[in-house]
C-alpha positions in Angstrom: 48.7 81.9 54.5 51.2 82.3 51.7 54.3 80.0 51.7 56.9 82.6 51.1 60.4 82.4 49.7 63.2 84.8 50.6 64.4 87.2 47.9 67.6 85.2 47.5 65.6 82.0 47.1 63.6 83.7 44.4 66.7 84.8 42.5 68.1 81.2 42.7 64.8 79.9 41.2 65.2 82.5 38.4 68.8 81.5 37.7 68.3 77.8 37.9 64.9 77.3 36.1 64.2 80.4 34.0 67.5 81.6 32.6 67.4 80.0 29.2 69.6 82.2 27.0 68.0 83.9 24.0 70.0 82.7 20.9 68.3 84.9 18.3 70.1 87.9 16.7 69.6 90.7 14.3 71.8 93.1 12.4 71.0 96.8 13.0 72.6 100.1 12.3 75.3 101.0 14.9 73.7 104.4 15.6 70.5 102.6 16.7 72.2 100.1 19.0 72.4 102.0 22.3 71.0 99.9 25.1 71.0 96.7 22.9 72.9 93.6 23.9 75.8 92.6 21.8 75.4 89.1 20.2 79.0 88.3 19.5 82.5 89.6 20.3 83.6 92.5 18.2 87.2 91.9 17.0 89.2 94.7 15.3 90.6 94.1 11.8 92.6 97.3 11.9 94.8 99.4 14.1 93.6 102.5 15.9 95.1 104.9 15.3 96.3 103.7 11.9 99.4 106.0 12.1 101.7 107.6 14.7 99.9 110.8 15.9 100.9 113.8 17.8 99.0 114.8 20.9 100.2 118.4 20.9 101.0 121.3 18.5 104.8 121.4 18.1 107.8 119.7 16.4 108.3 116.0 15.6 111.9 115.2 16.6 114.4 112.4 17.1 114.3 112.3 20.9 118.1 111.7 21.3 118.7 115.1 19.6 117.1 116.8 22.7 118.9 115.0 25.5 120.6 117.4 27.9 119.2 120.6 26.4 117.8 123.4 28.5 116.7 127.1 28.1 120.4 128.1 28.6 121.7 125.4 26.3 119.0 124.7 23.7 119.3 122.0 21.0 119.3 123.6 17.6 117.5 121.7 14.9 116.7 122.3 11.2 113.0 122.5 10.2 112.6 120.5 7.0 108.8 120.8 6.5 105.3 120.7 8.0 102.6 118.0 8.1 99.2 119.5 7.6 96.1 118.0 9.2 94.6 115.2 7.2 97.8 114.7 5.2 100.3 111.9 5.3 103.8 112.7 6.4 106.2 112.2 3.5 109.3 113.5 5.2 111.9 111.2 6.7 113.6 112.6 9.8 117.3 112.2 10.4 119.3 113.4 13.4 119.4 117.2 13.6 116.1 117.7 11.8 112.5 118.2 12.8 109.0 118.7 11.3 106.1 121.0 12.3 103.1 119.0 13.4 99.6 119.8 14.8 97.6 117.9 17.4 96.4 114.7 15.9 98.7 115.0 12.9 100.7 112.3 11.3 104.3 112.0 12.6 107.0 111.4 9.9 109.2 108.3 9.7 112.2 108.5 12.0 110.5 110.7 14.6 109.8 109.2 18.0 108.8 112.3 20.1 107.1 115.7 19.8 108.2 118.8 21.5 105.5 121.3 22.5 105.5 124.6 20.7 105.9 126.4 24.1 109.3 124.7 24.6 110.8 126.0 21.4 112.2 129.2 20.1 112.2 130.3 16.4 115.7 131.5 15.3 114.6 132.1 11.8 116.1 130.8 8.5 114.5 127.4 9.2 116.2 126.9 12.5 114.6 126.4 16.0 115.9 125.9 19.5 114.6 123.1 21.7 114.6 124.2 25.4 113.3 121.0 27.1 114.4 117.4 26.4 112.0 114.7 25.4 112.1 111.0 26.0 111.1 108.6 23.2 107.3 108.4 23.0 106.7 111.8 24.6 103.5 113.4 23.2 103.0 110.6 20.7 100.2 108.0 20.3 101.8 105.2 18.3 100.0 103.1 15.6 97.8 100.5 17.4 98.2 102.1 20.8 94.4 102.3 21.2 93.4 99.1 19.4 95.5 96.6 17.5 94.5 94.1 14.8 92.9 91.1 16.5 92.0 92.8 19.7 88.5 92.0 21.1 87.2 95.5 21.8 83.7 94.6 23.0 82.5 91.2 24.2 79.3 89.3 23.7 76.7 90.3 26.3 77.8 94.0 26.5 74.9 96.4 26.9 76.0 99.0 24.4 76.5 102.5 25.6 77.0 105.8 23.7 80.8 105.5 24.1 80.6 101.9 22.8 79.0 103.3 19.7 81.9 105.6 19.4 84.3 102.7 19.6 82.4 100.8 16.9 82.4 103.9 14.7 86.1 104.4 15.1 86.6 100.8 13.8 84.3 101.4 10.8 81.3 99.3 11.9 78.2 100.8 10.4 76.1 97.9 11.7 76.3 95.5 14.5 74.8 92.1 15.5 72.7 92.3 18.6 70.3 90.0 20.6 66.7 90.2 19.4 64.6 92.0 22.0 62.5 89.7 24.2 58.8 90.5 24.2 57.3 91.2 27.6 53.5 91.1 27.8 51.8 93.4 30.2 48.4 92.7 31.7 46.5 94.6 34.4 43.6 93.0 36.3 40.9 94.5 38.4 37.2 95.4 38.2 38.0 98.8 39.5 40.5 99.7 36.8 39.9 102.1 33.9 42.2 103.4 31.2 44.4 106.5 31.6 42.2 108.6 29.3 39.0 107.7 31.3 37.4 109.8 34.0 37.1 107.4 37.0 33.7 107.1 38.6 33.4 106.5 42.3 35.1 103.2 43.2 37.2 103.3 40.0 40.9 104.2 39.6 43.1 104.7 36.5 45.4 101.9 35.6 48.9 103.0 36.6 50.7 99.7 36.3 50.3 99.1 32.5 52.0 102.4 31.4 54.6 102.2 34.2 55.6 98.6 33.5 55.6 99.2 29.7 58.1 102.1 30.3 60.1 100.1 32.8 60.7 97.0 30.7 61.3 99.1 27.6 64.2 100.6 29.6 65.6 97.1 29.9 65.8 96.9 26.0 62.8 94.7 25.6 59.7 95.0 23.4 56.6 95.7 25.6 53.2 94.4 24.5 50.0 95.7 26.1 47.2 93.2 26.6 45.0 95.8 28.3 42.9 95.7 31.4 40.9 92.6 32.1 38.2 92.1 34.7 38.4 89.7 37.7 37.0 86.8 35.6 38.7 83.4 35.6 37.9 82.5 32.0 39.0 85.9 30.7 42.2 85.7 32.6 42.9 82.2 31.4 42.4 83.1 27.7 44.5 86.3 28.0 47.3 84.4 29.6 47.2 81.7 26.9 47.3 84.4 24.2 50.2 86.2 25.9 52.2 83.0 26.4 51.9 82.2 22.7 53.4 85.5 21.6 55.6 86.7 24.5 58.8 85.6 26.2 57.8 86.9 29.7 54.5 88.0 31.1 53.9 90.5 33.8 50.4 90.4 35.3 49.6 93.0 38.0 46.8 92.6 40.5 45.1 89.5 41.7 48.2 88.1 43.5 47.1 88.1 47.1 45.3 85.3 48.9 41.8 86.9 48.7 38.8 85.0 47.3 38.7 87.3 44.2 42.3 86.8 43.3 42.6 84.3 40.5 46.2 84.6 39.2 47.8 81.7 41.2 44.9 79.4 40.5 44.9 80.1 36.7 48.7 79.7 36.5 48.7 76.5 38.3 45.9 75.2 36.1 47.6 76.3 32.9 51.2 75.5 33.7 53.3 75.4 36.9 53.2 77.6 40.0 56.8 78.1 41.2 56.1 80.3 44.2 53.4 82.4 45.8 54.8 84.9 48.2 58.2 86.6 48.9 59.5 87.5 52.3 59.8 91.2 51.5 58.0 94.4 52.0 56.5 95.7 49.8 55.8 92.9 47.4 55.0 89.9 49.6 52.1 88.5 47.5 54.2 88.2 44.3 53.6 85.1 42.2 56.0 83.3 39.8 55.0 80.5 37.5 55.3 79.1 34.0 52.7 78.8 31.2 53.9 77.1 28.0 57.4 77.4 29.5 57.1 81.2 29.6 57.8 82.9 32.9 54.7 84.6 34.4 55.1 87.1 37.2 52.0 87.9 39.2 52.9 91.4 40.6 51.1 93.2 43.4 48.5 95.7 42.3 50.1 98.5 44.3 52.3 100.4 41.8 55.3 100.9 44.2 55.4 97.2 45.0 54.9 96.2 41.4 57.8 98.5 40.3 60.1 97.3 43.0 59.5 93.6 42.3 60.1 94.3 38.6 63.4 95.9 39.4 64.5 93.2 41.8 63.4 90.1 39.9 62.2 90.8 36.4 65.2 92.8 35.4 67.7 90.0 36.4 65.6 87.5 34.5 65.7 89.6 31.4 69.5 90.0 31.8 70.0 86.3 32.2 67.9 85.4 29.2 69.8 88.0 27.1 73.2 86.9 28.4 73.7 90.6 29.3 76.4 91.9 31.5 74.4 94.4 33.6 76.0 96.5 36.3 74.3 97.5 39.5 75.1 101.0 40.5 75.3 101.8 44.1 76.5 104.5 46.5 77.1 104.9 50.2 75.1 107.5 52.2 74.0 108.2 55.7 70.4 108.0 56.9 68.7 111.3 57.6 66.4 109.8 60.2 65.9 106.6 62.1 63.9 103.8 60.5 62.0 101.1 62.4 61.5 97.7 60.9 60.1 94.6 62.5 58.2 92.6 59.9 60.3 89.3 59.8 61.0 90.0 56.1 63.4 92.2 54.1 62.1 95.7 53.8 62.9 97.9 50.8 62.6 101.6 51.2 62.9 104.2 48.5 65.2 107.2 49.2 66.2 110.5 47.8 69.8 111.5 47.9 71.1 114.9 48.8 74.9 115.6 49.4 75.5 112.0 50.7 72.4 111.9 52.8 69.7 109.3 52.2 66.2 110.6 52.9 63.6 107.8 53.3 60.4 108.3 51.3 57.5 107.6 53.7 54.1 106.5 52.6 51.9 103.6 51.8 52.7 101.2 49.0 49.6 102.2 47.0 50.7 105.8 46.6 52.4 106.1 43.2 53.7 109.6 44.1 56.1 107.8 46.5 58.2 107.1 43.5 58.4 110.7 42.3 61.9 112.0 42.4 63.4 109.0 44.2 67.0 108.0 43.4 67.1 104.4 44.6 66.4 102.2 47.5 67.9 100.6 50.6 67.3 97.2 52.0 66.8 96.4 55.7 67.5 92.8 56.5 64.7 90.6 57.8 66.5 90.1 61.2 67.0 93.8 61.8 64.6 95.8 63.9 65.6 99.1 62.3 68.4 101.5 61.6 69.5 104.6 63.6 69.8 108.1 62.2 73.2 108.5 60.6 73.7 104.8 59.8 75.8 104.2 56.7 73.7 102.5 54.1 74.2 101.2 50.6 71.8 102.9 48.1 71.0 100.9 45.0 70.1 103.3 42.1 66.9 102.6 40.2 
């Protein structure tokens, strides 16, 4: 019998014993930094915008000139010039004057508001009528409104998104310092496994976990390293784990994690390092192993692809985030169950769902069927002390 830990206990072990923060950095081009973890705070050394800008097409004015005006009693101003896009405003506004500006254009000194073109009337001979009053600041973005010198615009640990790249570009950063990607070694075990390109004979199956896990951890902004398929042989497994521990930061080994006589993972990890746990009170994923070899975390994942994927999402991803010092958000939504679900296993049960118009449709099937993951949006969790959920129950869906 496996001595199981609850999922919360496993996360506590990860936080307390395995979350050594990666302190290595590298400088890369900003355009290549999407998904990477920012190594240090980004502090602006300039103002954005660098000048007062108009947010509309119209006339830059001294706001007090427009107070009390209306369509029936317009304020009459003299047009003393125009600021073309990309040019600096050289005019100086005084009461009773205005300047033509375009959206995004520079606003001349003395102006503190912009009147939309639609609220003016051209009288000719350089005179216009203002038909709607403006308060100071109307239709203006002032210098430094977006970012001021000395502002921290992005903090260390931020996982950079496309709009973060836009922020960095606006501030003139052509390169950025990010955390070095951790290396995650992927090993699949099993006498029955063959490569994706092979034609399986009777009793053989293609290795699903290696390409799936390679893609999964790459999504977490890591470097995935494939150690291939190894047979159920203790010495081969021992040598492969030693090699992986010497060159990787984390190792994911799928298969060989149950309590069967042919399953060697727990025995080898214990012999080569330290076995932290063998078994998690969850479904699927109960036979999961976690240990250390050369102080490198080693996960013994279930061989079933769905279980291996779920365990990776629930435990490997948080470990990578902790080691990277990354601020990772978990995205959830609330939905209603399309059907009743029974659950009486004495452990937390995780069920994949598809979402349609606020309805969560449970994906039925055995954990060994990889097609269960096709088209799913996320998962729900049924607590270990719950015997099931009724149709229509409001549930929290965690997006994959």
